[in-house]
N, C-alpha and C positions, 0 to 999 in steps of 0.2 A: 234839285240839289244833287250834285255828283259826289263821287267818292273823294275823300280827302287825299291830297297829294302825299307822297311818301314822307316829305319833310314835316307834315302835320301829324305824324304818328310817332308815338314813343317806341322804345325798343321792344316792348311787348306787343306791338301791333295795334294798340288802342289809340283812338283819336285824341289828340291833344286839343283842348279847347279852353279858352278863358271864360266862356259862358258856363255858369253853374246850371246844370240841367237835372230835373227830376224825371225819372223814367215812367213810362206808361204803367208799369206794374204797381207803382205806388198809388197812382190815381185810382186804378182798377181795384186794388186791395181795399183802399179806404171807402170807395163808393159801394162796393159789394158788401161791406160790413154794416152798412146803414140799414135800418128797417125800411120797408117799402114806402110808407108815407114821407119819410125823410129823403129817400132817393129822388122822389119827384121834385121836392123843393130844392134840393142840392143840384140836381141836373139843370134846373132853370137858372139858378144862381151861377153855376159854373159856366153855362153857355155865355152869360154876359161877360165872363172873363176870357172867353175864347177857348173854352175846354168843352168839347162835345163828347159826352160819355158814350155815345153810340159809335163814334169814330175817333178814338183817342189817337193822338200823334205819338211817335216814339219817345218824345221828351218835351218838357216845358221848362221855361226859366224858373229858378228857385223862387223868385218873387211871386210868380203866378201860383206856385204850389202853396206858399204861405197864405195868399189871399183865398185860395180854394179851401184850405183847412179852416181858416177863420169863418168862411161861409158855412161850412159843414157844422162847425161848432155852434153857430147861432141858434140852432133849434134845440140844443140840449140844456138841461137844467144844471145848476151848480155854478161855482165860481169859474172864472176863465181857466185856471189851472186844472180844476176837476174836469171841465169839458174837454180840454186838450188831452188829458191823460186817458179819459174814456175813449176818445177817438184813437189814441195811440194803441190802446189794448185792442180796439176794433181793427186797426191797421194790421196788427200781428195776426188776428183771427182771419181777416180777409186774405192775408198772404198765405196762411196755412191752407187755404182752399185753392191756391194757384198750383200749377203743375210743379213748379220748383218747391213750393211749400209742402205739397203732398209727398214729394220725394225726400225732403229733409226731415220731416216729422219723426219717422221711426229712428233715424240716426240721433236726433236731438234727445229723444227719450232714452235711448240706449247709452249715450255718452254722458248724459246728465247736464245739469244747469251750468256748472262752472265751465266745462269744456265747450258747451254751446256758446256761452258768453265770450270765451277766449277766441272763438271763431267768428264772433259777431262782425269784425271789420269786413269780412268777405260778404256777409249777408247784407250789411248796411250799404255796401257799394253796389249791390244788385238793384238798388232803387234810385241811384243817382251817379253822377260822374265826378264828384268832388269830395265827398265826405271821407276823411281819414280818421281812423280810430286807433288809439294806443290802449292796450289792455294791461292792467296791473292786477295780479292776483294778490290780495291782501291777506286773506284767511281762507280756510276751506269753503266758507259760506259768504264770502265777501269779495267783490271785484270792483275795481274802479275803471271806468271807461273815460278816456280823455278824447273829446271830439273837436275837430278843428272848425267849429262853427258856434257862433252865438246868434241865435235867430229869435224872432218874435214868437216862435212856436216851440221853444225848447221843451216844454212839458209834453208835447206830442211824442218826442223820442223817449222821454221818461216813461210814458204810458206804454209805448211799444216795448221797451225793455222789461217792464212789469209783465207784459204779455209773453215775452220770450221766456221769462223765468217759469211761468205756468206751463207754457207750451213744452218746455223741456223737463217737466216733472217736479219743479220746485213749488213751494207753498209760501203764502204770505210775503210776497215781494215788497221790499221797501227801497225806493230810489230817491236819494237826496241829490238835488241839483245845485251845483256851484257854478255860477256864471262868471267867467273871467272876461278880459278885454278881447281876446282873440280865440278863446276856446271855452268849452263847457265840460265840466267833470260830472259824471254820473256815478255816485257812490251806491253800489247795488248790494243789498243784503237779502237773504232769503232763508227759509227753513226747509228741512227735508221731511219733517213729520207732519202729516195732514191733521193730526189731532190737536 
């Protein structure tokens, strides 16, 4: 596969593609967050989907990601929502162990939860080529994120947002999900007192 032609790039120099792709860092972060016995099971299940964890490709179609997440969730206890949220928190934890995650952790704690969530559109886009997020600050401890996707694994992102709240120094995150026809709203609340 060669470099895209100049007309295939937007003005910022990034490749324009109609295919929605999830990048390697998302797969790696999710996989690395799993306990060892689950990694073995998930690696086998993902291989059947064309995802080899020993040689991840730069990106995979969003539908492959959704199926990979569902395979990872199969080994967990709880309701489907609880399993996806657990994986989402793990995804954030796994991301925090990547080079980019280790670099952003001190800044996230320094700037706090609200500012970290306001910057989340940039972070979310590091894992894919299509997700667009609009952030609305409602109150000092409440933010609404509007994401241009309604997927079968919406609660994964809700769990990831819960993880971001904790990662950035917040406590007791609550993320309410409102699914629309073309987008999803995540109403995020948290506390600043650990007690």
